[in-house]
C-alpha positions as CSV (number, residue, x, y, z in Angstrom):
1,M,-3.4,-31.0,-51.1
2,S,-6.0,-28.8,-49.5
3,M,-5.1,-25.7,-47.4
4,A,-5.6,-25.9,-43.6
5,D,-8.6,-24.0,-42.4
6,W,-7.2,-21.9,-39.5
7,S,-10.7,-20.9,-38.4
8,D,-11.2,-24.5,-37.3
9,L,-8.4,-24.5,-34.8
10,H,-9.5,-26.0,-31.5
11,Y,-10.7,-23.5,-28.8
12,D,-8.0,-24.6,-26.3
13,V,-5.3,-24.0,-28.9
14,L,-6.6,-20.5,-29.7
15,E,-6.8,-19.7,-26.0
16,H,-3.2,-20.8,-25.5
17,L,-2.1,-18.6,-28.4
18,T,-3.7,-15.5,-26.9
19,R,-1.5,-15.7,-23.9
20,F,1.5,-14.8,-26.0
21,L,-0.1,-11.7,-27.7
22,S,0.4,-8.1,-27.0
23,L,-2.7,-5.9,-26.4
24,S,-2.6,-4.6,-30.0
25,D,-2.2,-8.1,-31.5
26,H,-4.9,-9.4,-29.1
27,Y,-7.4,-7.2,-30.9
28,R,-6.1,-8.0,-34.4
29,F,-6.4,-11.7,-33.5
30,G,-10.1,-11.3,-32.6
31,A,-10.8,-9.6,-35.9
32,V,-9.7,-12.5,-38.1
33,C,-12.9,-14.5,-37.9
34,Q,-15.9,-15.3,-35.6
35,S,-14.2,-18.3,-33.9
36,W,-11.1,-16.3,-33.1
37,H,-13.2,-13.4,-31.9
38,L,-14.8,-15.6,-29.3
39,V,-11.4,-16.3,-27.7
40,Q,-10.9,-12.6,-27.2
41,K,-12.4,-12.9,-23.7
42,H,-9.1,-14.1,-22.4
43,H,-6.4,-11.5,-21.4
44,P,-3.3,-11.0,-23.5
45,R,0.2,-11.7,-22.3
46,Q,1.8,-9.8,-19.4
47,Q,3.3,-6.6,-20.6
48,L,4.0,-3.0,-19.7
49,P,0.9,-0.9,-18.9
50,W,-0.8,0.9,-21.8
51,L,-1.8,4.6,-21.5
52,V,-5.5,5.0,-22.3
53,L,-6.1,8.3,-24.0
54,E,-9.1,10.2,-25.3
55,E,-11.7,9.1,-27.9
56,D,-10.9,9.8,-31.6
57,D,-13.4,12.3,-32.8
58,A,-13.6,10.9,-36.4
59,T,-13.9,7.2,-35.7
60,H,-15.0,7.2,-32.0
61,K,-12.4,4.6,-31.4
62,R,-10.3,4.8,-28.2
63,K,-6.7,5.9,-28.4
64,F,-4.1,3.7,-26.7
65,F,-0.4,4.5,-26.3
66,C,1.9,1.5,-26.2
67,L,5.0,2.3,-24.2
68,E,7.0,-0.7,-25.5
69,E,6.5,0.3,-29.1
70,N,6.3,4.1,-28.6
71,R,3.2,4.0,-30.8
72,T,-0.5,5.1,-30.6
73,Y,-3.3,2.7,-31.6
74,L,-7.0,3.3,-32.3
75,I,-9.0,0.4,-30.9
76,D,-12.7,-0.1,-31.3
77,I,-14.3,-0.8,-27.9
78,P,-18.0,0.2,-28.1
79,E,-18.3,0.0,-24.3
80,L,-16.0,2.9,-23.9
81,Q,-17.5,5.2,-26.5
82,G,-18.6,8.6,-25.2
83,R,-17.4,7.7,-21.7
84,Y,-15.1,9.5,-19.3
85,L,-12.5,7.2,-17.6
86,C,-12.1,7.7,-13.8
87,G,-10.3,4.6,-12.6
88,S,-8.3,1.5,-13.6
89,S,-7.8,-1.6,-11.6
90,F,-6.9,-5.2,-12.3
91,G,-7.3,-4.5,-16.1
92,W,-10.8,-3.1,-15.6
93,L,-11.8,0.5,-16.4
94,F,-14.3,2.7,-14.4
95,T,-16.3,4.8,-16.9
96,M,-19.0,7.4,-16.8
97,D,-21.2,9.1,-19.5
98,V,-22.9,12.5,-19.6
99,K,-26.0,11.1,-17.9
100,L,-23.8,10.1,-15.0
101,N,-24.2,6.4,-15.6
102,F,-21.3,4.8,-13.8
103,R,-20.0,1.5,-15.1
104,L,-17.1,-0.9,-14.7
105,V,-15.8,-2.3,-18.0
106,N,-13.4,-5.0,-18.9
107,P,-11.9,-3.8,-22.3
108,Y,-10.7,-7.3,-23.2
109,T,-13.8,-9.5,-22.4
110,R,-16.3,-6.6,-22.8
111,K,-18.0,-7.7,-19.6
112,C,-19.6,-4.8,-17.7
113,Y,-21.0,-4.1,-14.2
114,D,-23.4,-1.2,-13.8
115,L,-22.7,0.7,-10.6
116,P,-25.2,2.6,-8.5
117,P,-25.8,6.3,-9.1
118,L,-23.2,8.6,-7.5
119,P,-24.0,9.8,-3.9
120,P,-24.9,13.5,-3.7
121,Y,-22.4,16.1,-2.6
122,D,-24.8,19.0,-1.9
123,S,-26.4,18.4,-5.3
124,L,-25.7,16.5,-8.5
125,H,-28.2,17.1,-11.2
126,D,-28.6,14.3,-13.6
127,S,-28.6,15.9,-17.0
128,T,-27.3,15.2,-20.5
129,T,-25.6,18.7,-20.5
130,Y,-25.1,20.0,-17.0
131,V,-24.3,19.0,-13.5
132,K,-24.2,21.3,-10.4
133,G,-21.8,20.9,-7.6
134,S,-21.4,22.7,-4.3
135,I,-18.4,24.8,-5.5
136,S,-20.5,27.6,-7.1
137,E,-23.9,28.7,-7.9
138,E,-23.0,28.6,-11.6
139,F,-23.7,25.6,-13.8
140,Y,-20.7,23.8,-15.3
141,S,-20.7,21.5,-18.3
142,F,-20.0,17.8,-17.9
143,E,-16.7,18.3,-19.7
144,S,-15.4,20.8,-17.2
145,M,-16.8,19.0,-14.1
146,K,-16.3,15.3,-14.9
147,S,-12.9,15.1,-13.1
148,M,-14.6,16.3,-9.9
149,L,-17.4,13.8,-10.0
150,V,-15.1,10.8,-9.5
151,A,-11.4,11.5,-9.0
152,K,-10.4,7.8,-8.7
153,A,-12.0,4.4,-8.2
154,I,-10.2,1.1,-7.4
155,L,-11.0,-2.6,-6.7
156,D,-9.9,-4.9,-3.9
157,R,-9.8,-8.0,-6.3
158,D,-10.3,-8.9,-9.9
159,P,-14.0,-9.4,-10.8
160,S,-12.9,-11.9,-13.5
161,H,-11.9,-14.3,-10.7
162,S,-14.2,-13.4,-7.8
163,S,-17.8,-12.0,-7.5
164,E,-17.1,-10.8,-4.0
165,F,-15.3,-7.7,-4.9
166,K,-15.5,-4.2,-3.5
167,V,-15.1,-0.7,-5.1
168,L,-13.6,2.3,-3.2
169,M,-13.8,5.7,-4.8
170,M,-12.9,9.3,-4.2
171,Y,-15.8,11.6,-5.4
172,G,-17.1,15.1,-5.2
173,E,-15.6,18.5,-4.4
174,R,-13.4,17.2,-1.5
175,N,-12.6,13.8,-2.9
176,S,-14.8,12.2,-0.2
177,L,-14.7,8.4,0.3
178,A,-17.5,5.9,-0.6
179,F,-17.5,2.1,-1.2
180,W,-19.8,-0.4,-2.9
181,K,-19.9,-4.2,-3.1
182,L,-21.8,-6.3,-5.6
183,G,-25.4,-6.6,-4.6
184,D,-25.6,-3.3,-2.7
185,P,-28.3,-0.9,-4.0
186,T,-26.3,2.3,-3.1
187,W,-22.9,3.5,-2.1
188,T,-21.8,3.5,1.5
189,L,-20.4,6.9,2.5
190,I,-17.4,7.3,4.8
191,T,-17.2,10.7,6.4
192,V,-13.9,12.3,7.5
193,A,-14.1,16.0,8.4
194,Y,-11.6,18.5,7.0
195,I,-9.7,16.0,4.9
196,F,-9.1,16.3,1.1
197,F,-8.1,12.8,-0.1
198,T,-5.6,12.5,-2.9
199,D,-5.2,8.8,-3.3
200,I,-6.5,5.3,-2.3
201,I,-4.9,1.9,-2.4
202,F,-5.7,-1.7,-1.6
203,F,-2.7,-2.9,0.4
204,K,-2.2,-6.2,2.4
205,E,-5.9,-7.0,2.3
206,D,-7.1,-3.5,3.5
207,F,-8.0,-0.2,1.8
208,Y,-6.0,2.8,2.7
209,A,-6.3,6.5,1.8
210,V,-4.0,9.5,2.0
211,G,-5.3,13.0,2.5
212,N,-4.2,16.6,3.0
213,F,-4.6,18.1,6.5
214,Y,-3.0,21.5,7.0
215,N,0.6,21.0,5.9
216,N,0.6,17.2,6.4
217,N,-0.2,14.1,4.4
218,D,-2.1,11.8,6.7
219,I,-2.8,8.1,6.0
220,Y,-6.1,6.4,6.9
221,L,-7.2,2.8,7.2
222,V,-10.6,2.5,5.5
223,N,-12.9,0.0,7.1
224,T,-15.5,-1.3,4.8
225,G,-17.0,-3.8,7.3
226,P,-20.2,-3.5,9.3
227,N,-19.1,-0.2,11.0
228,P,-17.5,1.6,8.1
229,N,-15.1,4.4,9.0
230,A,-11.6,5.8,8.2
231,K,-9.1,5.7,11.0
232,H,-5.9,7.7,11.0
233,V,-3.1,5.1,11.3
234,G,0.0,6.6,9.9
235,P,2.5,9.3,10.7
236,H,1.9,13.0,10.0
237,V,4.1,13.4,6.9
238,K,5.1,17.0,6.8
239,H,5.3,19.3,3.8
240,R,2.4,17.8,1.9
241,G,2.6,17.7,-1.8
242,T,0.1,19.0,-4.3
243,F,-0.8,15.3,-4.8
244,A,0.3,12.3,-2.7
245,Y,0.2,8.7,-3.9
246,L,0.3,5.4,-2.0
247,V,2.4,2.7,-3.5
248,D,2.7,-1.0,-2.8
249,Y,6.4,-1.4,-3.6
250,M,7.4,-5.1,-3.1
251,G,5.2,-5.3,0.0
252,E,6.4,-2.0,1.5
253,L,4.2,1.0,1.7
254,L,5.6,4.1,0.0
255,L,4.3,7.7,-0.1
256,V,5.0,9.6,-3.3
257,Q,4.6,13.4,-2.9
258,R,4.2,15.3,-6.1
259,F,4.7,19.1,-6.1
260,R,3.3,21.1,-9.0
261,F,3.8,24.7,-9.8
262,F,2.0,27.1,-12.1
263,F,4.1,27.8,-15.2
264,N,3.2,29.0,-18.7
265,E,-0.6,28.9,-18.0
266,R,-0.7,25.5,-16.5
267,F,0.5,23.3,-13.6
268,I,3.8,21.4,-14.1
269,T,5.4,18.8,-11.8
270,K,8.8,20.2,-10.5
271,R,9.6,18.0,-7.6
272,I,9.0,14.4,-6.3
273,I,9.7,13.1,-2.8
274,V,9.4,9.4,-2.0
275,K,9.1,8.3,1.6
276,K,8.9,4.8,3.2
277,I,6.0,4.5,5.6
278,D,6.1,2.4,8.8
279,L,2.5,2.0,9.9
280,E,3.3,0.0,13.0
281,G,5.8,2.6,14.3
282,K,3.8,5.5,12.8
283,S,7.0,6.9,11.3
284,Y,8.5,7.6,7.9
285,S,11.9,7.8,6.4
286,E,13.5,8.8,3.1
287,Y,13.2,6.0,0.6
288,K,16.4,4.9,-1.2
289,P,15.5,2.6,-4.2
290,M,17.3,-0.7,-4.2
291,E,15.2,-3.3,-6.0
292,G,15.2,-1.4,-9.4
293,H,11.4,-1.8,-9.9
294,S,9.4,1.0,-11.5
295,V,6.0,2.3,-10.6
296,F,3.1,3.6,-12.8
297,L,0.9,6.2,-11.0
298,G,-2.2,8.2,-11.8
299,A,-5.9,7.5,-11.5
300,N,-5.1,3.8,-11.8
301,S,-4.4,1.4,-9.0
302,C,-0.6,1.6,-8.6
303,I,1.3,-0.8,-10.8
304,T,4.8,-2.1,-10.0
305,V,6.9,-3.5,-12.8
306,D,10.2,-5.3,-13.0
307,P,12.2,-3.6,-15.8
308,C,14.4,-6.6,-16.2
309,K,11.5,-8.2,-18.1
310,Y,10.9,-5.2,-20.4
311,P,14.0,-3.6,-22.1
312,T,12.1,-0.3,-22.8
313,C,11.2,0.3,-19.2
314,R,13.4,2.5,-17.0
315,K,14.7,1.2,-13.7
316,N,13.9,2.9,-10.4
317,A,11.4,5.1,-12.2
318,I,8.0,6.6,-11.5
319,Y,5.8,7.0,-14.6
320,L,3.3,9.8,-13.9
321,T,0.2,10.7,-15.7
322,D,-1.4,14.2,-15.6
323,R,-4.4,14.9,-13.5
324,P,-6.6,18.0,-13.2
325,H,-5.5,20.5,-10.6
326,N,-8.9,22.2,-10.5
327,I,-12.1,22.1,-12.4
328,S,-10.7,22.1,-15.9
329,E,-7.5,21.8,-17.9
330,E,-8.0,24.4,-20.6
331,H,-4.7,23.6,-22.3
332,G,-4.9,19.9,-22.2
333,C,-3.0,17.4,-20.2
334,K,0.7,17.5,-20.8
335,D,2.2,16.9,-17.3
336,L,3.4,13.4,-18.2
337,W,6.8,12.4,-16.8
338,I,9.3,9.7,-16.0
339,Y,10.9,10.5,-12.6
340,D,14.3,8.8,-12.0
341,M,14.3,8.0,-8.2
342,V,18.1,7.6,-8.2
343,E,19.2,10.7,-10.3
344,G,16.2,12.8,-9.2
345,S,15.6,13.8,-12.8
346,F,12.6,14.1,-15.1
347,S,12.2,13.0,-18.7
348,R,9.3,12.6,-21.2
349,Y,7.7,9.4,-22.3
350,Y,4.9,11.0,-24.4
351,S,5.5,14.1,-26.5
352,A,4.5,17.3,-24.9
353,R,3.5,18.7,-28.3
354,W,0.5,16.4,-28.5
355,Y,-2.6,17.9,-27.1
356,I,-4.5,15.6,-24.8
357,P,-7.9,16.9,-23.9
358,A,-8.6,14.4,-21.1
359,S,-6.6,13.0,-18.3
360,P,-4.9,9.8,-19.5
361,I,-4.9,6.7,-17.4
362,W,-2.7,3.6,-17.1
363,L,-4.2,0.2,-17.9
364,N,-2.5,-3.0,-16.8
365,P,-3.2,-5.5,-19.6
366,T,-2.8,-8.7,-17.5
């Protein structure tokens, strides 16, 4: 009796099998043989977000932290080699290299979209070693300035399912807004005076942004139509946080204020306040968690997860990644926390002993 040749399995069968694989098994599956590798263009099963870390110096593979397994993986994705990550949305990653080439990458299918050059903010010098911003007359290295080039970029829909997608980003010294849609030769700028934006979201078919204005967090509706602009639509939320995030929580808009303080030569999160935003009434109130869902925040599009489906996920929790407070994080990124919205307490999900040279980012592997 001859042994079955698993490499000859029908494509439809292989495609069906990949829907049950975790992200790590998804890449192992594609490494078996050529025919199995071709099926890797399909996404793995729904699971908890993975934390995308820095590139391994020895192998140039990308480090991924699996929250479900509490384990770090090295995965070979050539499209991410030598690139800074500045956004995550619908399972896609926004990446940039030292020559300021901006690219949207799908780490599962390896499909890429080249984005236009960044718009200038006073001056951006395209160089393999240096860029110059408006903050100083000195030259800074790409490593120290990269987080100020693009703070965050998001999509309005999944490019895997629609070619009519848009990108909104925060860029430059003041996190200015700009958007792009497929086919446009350049970015379209949206000017708002005196506002430093801290987060952006696609919520109920519209882009929104939250920014700091004096001691308030203000919310803006971002119009990407024929007359692009950003209009203040929300309440003036007092006592602004160091960072503020917008969250689509089961169809409700939440504002998460994150307060960081300088301690032991770095900034550490010490307080989180969550508010429910009423855009129609232009008011806000204290949010009391009832649904039990958890939220993953950072440079990614906000991700909401039902912990009932994942035993290792905490209920009513906010999973926070670190993000640079100024030009550089000389001591690495360690401000990684789980915040319990019921108890008001903090706990770790990734060891603070491990040095992380770049800001990690959540990736939704769905």
